[in-house]
Residue frames as a rotation matrix with the C-alpha (Angstrom) as fourth column:
MET 1
-0.071 0.531 0.844 261.83
0.598 -0.655 0.462 -34.72
0.798 0.538 -0.271 -102.74
ASN 2
-0.849 -0.197 -0.491 261.71
0.511 -0.545 -0.665 -31.51
-0.137 -0.815 0.563 -100.67
ILE 3
0.034 0.910 0.412 258.36
0.696 -0.318 0.644 -29.87
0.717 0.265 -0.645 -99.87
GLN 4
-0.937 -0.247 -0.248 257.98
0.351 -0.662 -0.662 -26.52
-0.001 -0.707 0.707 -98.17
LEU 5
-0.042 0.988 0.146 254.60
0.740 -0.067 0.669 -25.46
0.671 0.136 -0.729 -96.82
LYS 6
-0.710 -0.031 0.704 253.44
-0.327 -0.871 -0.367 -22.28
0.624 -0.490 0.608 -95.12
SER 7
-0.906 0.416 0.076 251.27
0.049 0.282 -0.958 -22.57
-0.420 -0.864 -0.276 -92.02
GLY 8
-0.051 0.989 -0.138 247.77
-0.401 -0.147 -0.904 -23.62
-0.915 0.009 0.404 -93.10
GLU 9
-0.120 -0.031 -0.992 248.80
-0.988 0.104 0.117 -24.95
0.100 0.994 -0.043 -96.52
SER 10
0.149 0.254 0.956 247.70
-0.452 0.877 -0.163 -28.49
-0.880 -0.407 0.246 -97.28
ILE 11
-0.752 -0.266 -0.603 248.09
-0.653 0.422 0.629 -31.34
0.087 0.867 -0.491 -99.75
PRO 12
0.245 0.966 0.084 244.88
-0.969 0.246 -0.005 -33.28
-0.025 -0.080 0.996 -100.53
SER 13
0.354 0.010 0.935 244.46
-0.381 0.915 0.134 -37.02
-0.855 -0.403 0.327 -100.18
HIS 14
0.479 -0.296 -0.826 246.63
-0.806 0.225 -0.548 -39.15
0.348 0.928 -0.130 -102.48
PHE 15
0.792 -0.297 0.533 248.80
-0.106 0.793 0.600 -42.28
-0.601 -0.532 0.596 -102.38
ALA 16
0.027 -0.860 -0.509 252.17
-0.980 -0.124 0.157 -43.54
-0.198 0.495 -0.846 -103.61
ASP 17
0.644 0.206 -0.737 252.99
-0.528 0.817 -0.233 -46.79
0.554 0.539 0.634 -105.39
GLY 18
-0.009 -0.739 -0.674 255.90
0.325 0.635 -0.701 -47.60
0.946 -0.226 0.234 -103.08
ASP 19
0.304 -0.002 -0.953 256.93
0.953 -0.003 0.304 -47.17
-0.004 -1.000 0.001 -99.46
VAL 20
0.301 -0.169 0.939 257.36
0.170 -0.959 -0.227 -43.57
0.938 0.228 -0.260 -98.32
LEU 21
-0.055 -0.372 -0.927 259.39
0.998 0.002 -0.059 -42.11
0.024 -0.928 0.371 -95.46
ILE 22
0.602 0.318 0.732 258.51
0.309 -0.939 0.154 -38.60
0.736 0.134 -0.663 -94.23
ILE 23
-0.205 -0.718 -0.665 261.17
0.978 -0.130 -0.162 -36.53
0.030 -0.684 0.729 -92.45
VAL 24
0.837 0.465 0.289 260.19
0.436 -0.885 0.163 -33.13
0.332 -0.011 -0.943 -91.08
ARG 25
-0.198 -0.978 0.074 263.23
0.790 -0.203 -0.579 -30.88
0.581 -0.056 0.812 -91.00
ARG 26
-0.997 -0.063 -0.039 261.41
0.075 -0.841 -0.536 -27.84
0.001 -0.537 0.843 -89.63
GLY 27
-0.517 0.848 0.116 257.90
-0.770 -0.521 0.368 -27.02
0.373 0.101 0.922 -88.43
THR 28
-0.663 0.442 0.604 254.88
-0.195 0.678 -0.709 -29.11
-0.723 -0.588 -0.363 -87.53
VAL 29
-0.627 0.436 -0.646 252.76
-0.691 0.072 0.719 -31.11
0.360 0.897 0.256 -89.96
GLU 30
-0.200 0.658 0.726 249.54
-0.580 0.518 -0.629 -33.02
-0.790 -0.547 0.278 -89.37
PHE 31
-0.805 -0.099 -0.585 249.29
-0.543 0.519 0.660 -36.17
0.238 0.849 -0.471 -91.50
THR 32
0.185 0.837 0.515 246.10
-0.758 0.455 -0.468 -38.17
-0.626 -0.304 0.719 -91.94
VAL 33
-0.715 -0.456 -0.531 246.89
-0.676 0.647 0.354 -41.71
0.182 0.611 -0.770 -93.09
GLU 34
-0.565 0.556 -0.610 243.97
0.181 0.804 0.566 -44.07
0.805 0.210 -0.555 -93.72
GLU 35
0.428 0.890 0.158 241.69
0.133 -0.235 0.963 -42.18
0.894 -0.391 -0.219 -91.26
GLU 36
0.569 -0.308 -0.762 244.36
0.816 0.096 0.570 -41.91
-0.103 -0.946 0.306 -88.51
THR 37
0.757 -0.255 0.602 245.87
0.003 -0.919 -0.394 -38.49
0.654 0.300 -0.695 -87.79
VAL 38
0.431 -0.710 -0.556 249.39
0.887 0.222 0.404 -37.97
-0.164 -0.668 0.726 -86.43
GLU 39
0.980 -0.192 -0.044 251.40
-0.195 -0.978 -0.073 -34.81
-0.029 0.081 -0.996 -85.78
LEU 40
0.522 -0.849 0.081 254.99
0.838 0.492 -0.235 -34.80
0.159 0.190 0.969 -87.02
THR 41
0.898 -0.410 -0.162 257.90
-0.349 -0.886 0.305 -32.60
-0.268 -0.218 -0.938 -85.98
ASN 42
0.316 -0.868 -0.384 261.66
-0.726 0.039 -0.687 -32.80
0.611 0.496 -0.617 -86.47
GLU 43
-0.453 -0.464 0.761 261.70
-0.863 0.441 -0.245 -35.37
-0.222 -0.768 -0.601 -83.67
THR 44
0.102 0.578 0.810 259.47
-0.198 0.809 -0.553 -37.91
-0.975 -0.104 0.198 -85.45
LEU 45
-0.875 -0.279 -0.396 259.42
-0.453 0.177 0.874 -39.91
-0.173 0.944 -0.281 -88.68
LEU 46
0.216 0.946 0.241 256.51
-0.599 0.323 -0.732 -41.40
-0.771 0.014 0.637 -90.59
HIS 47
-0.917 -0.398 0.021 256.67
-0.250 0.614 0.749 -44.56
-0.311 0.681 -0.663 -92.71
MET 48
0.165 0.980 -0.108 253.80
-0.731 0.048 -0.681 -45.30
-0.662 0.192 0.725 -95.09
GLU 49
-0.431 -0.230 0.873 253.27
0.247 0.900 0.359 -48.49
-0.868 0.370 -0.331 -97.04
PRO 50
-0.998 0.027 0.049 252.31
0.043 -0.201 0.979 -48.56
0.036 0.979 0.199 -100.73
LYS 51
-0.494 0.856 0.155 248.80
0.345 0.029 0.938 -47.37
0.798 0.517 -0.309 -101.61
GLU 52
-0.258 0.416 -0.872 248.04
0.938 -0.106 -0.329 -45.89
-0.230 -0.903 -0.363 -98.15
LYS 53
0.272 0.435 0.858 245.88
0.603 -0.772 0.200 -42.81
0.750 0.463 -0.473 -98.72
HIS 54
-0.119 -0.366 -0.923 247.24
0.939 -0.344 0.016 -39.77
-0.323 -0.864 0.385 -96.94
SER 55
0.498 0.197 0.844 246.84
0.454 -0.889 -0.060 -36.00
0.739 0.413 -0.532 -96.76
LEU 56
-0.217 -0.624 -0.750 248.62
0.976 -0.140 -0.166 -33.32
-0.001 -0.769 0.640 -94.77
ILE 57
0.734 0.347 0.584 248.35
0.320 -0.935 0.153 -29.79
0.599 0.075 -0.797 -93.45
ALA 58
-0.414 -0.910 0.020 251.14
0.512 -0.250 -0.822 -27.58
0.753 -0.330 0.569 -92.08
LYS 59
0.575 0.551 -0.605 250.39
0.802 -0.232 0.551 -26.44
0.164 -0.801 -0.575 -88.54
HIS 60
0.530 -0.542 -0.653 253.50
-0.072 -0.796 0.602 -24.23
-0.845 -0.272 -0.461 -88.65
ASP 61
0.575 -0.399 -0.714 255.74
-0.817 -0.226 -0.531 -23.32
0.050 0.889 -0.456 -91.60
ALA 62
0.583 -0.263 0.768 257.34
-0.157 0.892 0.424 -26.64
-0.797 -0.368 0.479 -92.56
ASP 63
0.029 -0.653 -0.757 260.23
-0.994 0.058 -0.088 -28.09
0.102 0.755 -0.648 -94.54
ILE 64
0.538 0.333 0.775 259.65
-0.459 0.886 -0.062 -31.76
-0.707 -0.322 0.629 -95.33
ILE 65
-0.571 -0.662 -0.486 261.79
-0.812 0.372 0.449 -34.43
-0.117 0.651 -0.750 -96.99
VAL 66
0.608 0.752 0.256 259.86
-0.632 0.653 -0.416 -37.20
-0.480 0.092 0.873 -98.78
VAL 67
-0.599 -0.797 -0.073 261.81
-0.728 0.505 0.463 -40.37
-0.332 0.331 -0.883 -99.54
LYS 68
0.584 0.789 -0.189 260.03
-0.788 0.495 -0.367 -42.72
-0.196 0.363 0.911 -101.98
MET 69
-0.553 -0.737 0.388 261.21
-0.637 0.675 0.373 -46.34
-0.537 -0.041 -0.843 -102.06
LYS 70
0.365 0.667 -0.649 260.26
-0.921 0.361 -0.147 -48.91
0.137 0.651 0.746 -104.66
């Protein structure tokens, strides 16, 4: 899945049923996963396990690839 966010846009807290891999192609995104916040760029990846609650906000215009694994 491809998600594009403008600076300041956010996605509220939610979770996925399977593992998720986040790849930031462009921009900077701040992810909060289970109360821990990390900043992602095109130089980092994020792996989340099933049912981990997460939310995100674009710090700069961002293009994100979300890979869901079951």
